[in-house]
N, C-alpha and C positions, 0 to 999 in steps of 0.2 A: 441404428442410432442408440447411443448410450443414454440410460435414464435411471432415475431413482423412483421407487414407489414408497410412499409413506402412509401408514394407517394411523389416523387420528380419531378423536383428540387424545393426545398424551397429557394426562393430568398428574399434577404433583410430581413431576420429574425430580429425582434427587440423585446427586452424584458429583464427581469431580473430573476435571479435565486438565491434563498437562499441556500447557500452551507451548507451541513450537517457537523457534526463532523467527524474528520478524522478516517476512518476505520483502517489505518495503525498505528494510535496512540492508538485507543481504544483497539485493541487486546493485545498488550503488557501491557497496563494498567490493563486490566482484568486479564491477567496471573500473574501480580505482586501482585494481591490481595491475592494470596496464602501465601505471606509473612506476612500478617496481622493477628493478633489474634482475632480482633473484627470485625469492620465494615468499608467498603470502599464505598464511594459514588462517582460515576462518572457522570458528567453532560455533556450536549450537545452530547449525544451518537448517532451515526448513526444507524438507524433501518434497517440494512442490514443482509443478510443471514449469512455472516461470524461471525457476532456478536452473532447471535442466536446459531450458531454451537459452538462458544466458551462458551456460556452459558451452553449448554448441556455437554460440556467437563468438565467444573468446577463443575457442579452438579453431574456428574458421579464420581468425585473425592471426593465429600462430602461437597462442598460449597452450601450455600443457595443463589440463585441469583434471583432477581426480576427486570424485565425491565418494567418501566413505560413509555409506548409509548406516552402518552399525554405530559409528562414533559421531555421526552427524557433523563431519568435518570436511571442509573443502580445501584442497591444497593446489595452489596455482603457481606454476613456474614459467618464467620468461627467459628462455635461453637463446632466443633469436629475435630479430627485428620483426615487429608486427606488420601485417598487411594493413593498408590504409583505406580499404574499401569495406564498409559495413553493409552486408547484403540485405536487400529488401525482403527476401523470403523469411528471414529471421526477425528483423525489426518490425515487420508488418503484423506479427502475432503478439508482440510484447512492447508496450509503450516504453519500458525502461531501457530498451535498446538505444535510445537517443543519448543515454548517459555516456556512451562511448565517445561522443563528440568531445566532451571536456577532457577526458583522460588522454585520448589520442592527440588532441591539440596541445595539451600540456607536455606530453612526452616527446612528440615529434614536431617540434617547431621548425619553421621554414619549409615544411613539406605540405603537399596538398592532400587533404583528407576528404573522403566521400562517405556520407552517411545517409542511408535511405530515410525518408520521412517516416515517422513511426506509426504504430497501430496500437493494439491492445483493446481495452474496453471501448464500446461505442457510447461515449458519454457526452458527445457534442464537441465543440471546438476545444482542442488542446494544442494551442499554437506554441511554436518554439521561438517566436520573435524576441522574447525577453532574453532567451539564452544567447541568441545571435548578437543582440545589441550589447549584451554583457561581454561577449568575445571581442566586439569592436572596441570596448573600453580598454582592452589589452593590446590594441593595435592589430588585431586579426581582421581579415576580410572574409566575405562569403558571397556565394551566388548559388542559384538553383539550376541544376543541369539534369534533365531527364528524370526528374523525381528524386534526385539525390542532392543533398546540400553539400556544396564544396566549401571547405573552410581552409584558409591558408594565411600565412604571414610571411612577408618578405624579409623580416628580420626577427630577432629574438623578441618574445613577448615582453611588453613593458607594463609595469604597474601604473595605477592611476586611481580613479574613483568611479564607482558605478552605483546607481540606486535603482532597484527594481521598481517599475511603475506599479506592479501588483505582486503580492507574495506568491512565489512559486517554489515548490519543493524540488522538483527535478532541475529547475533552472538554477537554484542555489547550489545543488550538488555539482552541476556542470561547471559553474564559475569557480567554485572552490578547487576542483580538480585541474581546471585549465590554468589556475594561478600558482600552483605549487612551485614551478621552476622559473618564475618570471624574474626579470631584472628589477630590483627595487622592491617596493611594497604596493599592495593593492587594497583599497578600502571598499567594502561592499556593504551597502545599506539596504534596509527593508528586506532582509533575508528571511527565509523560513526558519522557524525555531522548533520544528517538529522533532520529537525524540530521535527519529531516524537520521536527521541532519546532525544532531549532537553526537550520535553514534559514529557517523562518518568522520567528524572532526576529531573525536577521541582516538579513533583508530589511526588516522593520519598523523596526529601529533605524537602518539606513542611510537610511531615508526620513524620520526625525525622531522616531520613537517612543522612549520611555525605558524599557527593560526590562533589569533587572540580575539576574544570578544572585547569590544570597546564601547559597547552599548547593548541594549536589549536585543535589537535586530541589526546590529552593525558589527562586522568583523574586520580585522586587519590581517592580511596574509603577507608574510615575509618570504620572499623568494629564497629557495635553497638550491643546492646543486644536484642532488640525487636522492632517491629512495632505494634501499637495497632489499631488506627483508621486513616483513610485518606479520604480527600475530594478534588475533582479536577474538573475543567471545561476544557475539552480537546479542542485542536485547531481545526480550520476548515480544511477540506480535500482539500489539494492543487491539488491532481490529479483530483478530481471531478471538481474543479474550472477551471482548464485548459481544461478539456474535453468540458465544456459548452462554454468557450471562442472559442473553435474550431468550435462549431456549428455556431457561428457568423462569423467565418473566412471562412468556406467553403460555406456559403450561401451569402457571401458578405453583411453581415448585421451588426447589432449592439447589443451586449449582455453585460449586467452588471451582474457580480457575486458579491454577498454580503457575509459577514461573513467570509472573508478570508484575511490573512495578505499578502500583495504583496511581502514582503521580502522572502516568501517561494517560489516564482516563478521568481526571478530576472533574471535568465538565460533564462527561457522560454519567459519572456516578452521581453528581448533583441532580441531573435530570431524572435518573431512576429513583432517587430518594423523593424527589418532588412528586412523582407519580404515586408513590406510596410503598415502594419496595424497601426492605431493610438491607443495608449494606454493611458488611464486616470486612475490615482490611487488616493485613499484616504488611510487612515490608516487601513481600513478593507473592501476595495472593489477594484475591477478592472473592467474597461469597455474597450471593444474592439470595434473599429469602422473601418469598411472596407474603402478602397480607390480604385481608379481605376489604381493605379500604384503598382502592385505586382510583385515581382521578386523571383527567386529561391534562395535557401540557401544551405550551407553545415554545418552539425552539427555532433557532436560526443557526445554520452551519457557518463555519468560517475557519481561517487558518488557526493552528494551534497557538494558544491554549483554548480556543473556542471549540465548539462541537464539531467533530471531524465529519467531513462529507462522506468518507468511506463507511462511517457507522450509521449514517442516516437511513439507508434502506431497511436495516434490521429493526430500527426503532419504528419506522413506518409500519412494519408488519405487526409489531407488538401493539401499537396504538389502535389497530383495527378491532381489537377486543377490549379496549379500555373504555368504560362508559363515558359518554359526553363528547364534546367537540374539541379535537386537537388540531393544531396548525404547525406546519413545518415550512420554513422559508429556506430555500437552497441558494447559496450565493457563489458556489464554486463552479459547478458544471451545469450546462444548459439542458442536459438530458438525463438527469440523475433519478427521475421518478419512473424508470422503466419497469419497476416491480409493480407499480400501481395497477395496470391493466390485468396482470395475472392474478393479483390478490383480489381484484374486483370479480374475476371469474369464480372465486370462492365465495362471493357474496359480500365482500368488504365494501363499505361505503366510503369511497375516496374520490374527491373532486380535485382536479389539477387546473390551476389558472396561472399561466406563465411560470414563475419560479416558486409558487406557493401550492402546498397540498393541504386540503381540509379533510380531516378524517372524523367521521361519526362512528364511534365504537359500537360494535354489535356483540350480542351475547354468543351467537353461533355463527360459524363459518361452515361451508360445505365443500367436500372434496371436488377436485377438478383436474383436468389435464392441462399442464402449463408448460411454457417454453422459456428457458432462461436465455438472457441476452448479454449478460456481463457477470463479472466475478461476484460483486456484492448482491446483485439482484438474485443470484442463485440461492444465497443463504436466506434472503428475505422470503423467497417462495417456499423454501424448506420450513421456515418458521410458520408461514401461513398453513402449510400442510400439517404441521405438528398440532396446530390449534383448530383444525377443521374436522368435521365429522365425515368419516369414510376414508377411502383409499385414494390418494392423489398420485398422479404420475408427473414427474418433472423431467422434461426433455432437455437435451444440450447441457447436461451437467458438467461437461468438460470445462466450461467456464469457471465453475467453482473449484475444480481440481487445480486450476492455475495458482490458487493462493491458499487453499486449505489442505493441510497434510492429514492423511488418514481420516478424511471427513466422515465417511460411512461408519468406520469403527468407533470413532469418538462419539458419534450420535447413538450408536447401539449401546455403548458403555453406559450412557445416560438413561437407557431404557426406551429409546425411540424405536418403534417398529418400522424399520427401513430395510428395503431390499434393492438390489440393482442388477443390471445385466452386464456389468463391466467385465 
């Protein structure tokens, strides 16, 4: 079994980290390549496992995908018709596989598409009912057969109106991709406005699509005939950026993250300032500097621009060493506090009641053997190990490698005493 060992506590960490391209932007961008008849070039790609899994998925469907690790570029060519069955063995390991529903439906209208119900992190219920009801608004039908969702339309997809009952990032991306080649126009309300959705819309519009914001959470999609070629440089990863800022926070140090737009983390920056950290921003970097006056906070996660659920586990780890009583209310996923039991093994004082965590900060944490269960929990446990006395061992770190490029090396560059058996 692969694991990390980290010797702590690391105090006064000081350094800088080059942030990779956004995983949560790259995956829908790759899925959208199905809509194109010729070539798609994606730049600033993160070289993480989820991206390589998406490559395997696209190749299995018939795309030609080349990842240039030196230039961090993905080139996707579609020279033949795609297969219309998205296999369980790939979708089950990566939630973003469901994004192929929208792109396949948009490209191959009047045909039957089969997509295995997805997997990825074990964060509780992550249903696709909103995606499917969105497809229905385009006059598509669906059914469940043997664990596969069958989506089909007997005629060309028609525009109309749809309002998401609840904001969903992947649902928004799916409806956008499904609507590109519709007859007429489609108005979609209560959409996600996460930076990754804006990145997808920017890419599609620059390639010939016609998607227009007509309200803060409302878009109007004008059907077009085809997409041929596309080229795009994706945004930096805001979750990775915040994760490394938290390395500086829990070590009472100073960390600069580069290649990231601070506007993607305005709420998180506000919370860090409220705790007592000093934050310095440029147009593409953020620096955190610790102080001696740190205090507890109360936060509540929510859709952008609120505090991101993906960034919550890392803050949870930081708060275990902030004096006083902090509270976190999680509103997105039912099982997002999976880092809490592992941090408690290090001596953290965390109580979970339904969707609320109460954290009583402690001066010292102690090393422990821990097991990671999902992507962000992995980094939260790493943070706990950085702040704990002694050598901690973190098992199942492959979860973290799904979304963090050069995780070990970036931590070592900051001065963290980390080893692995990879």
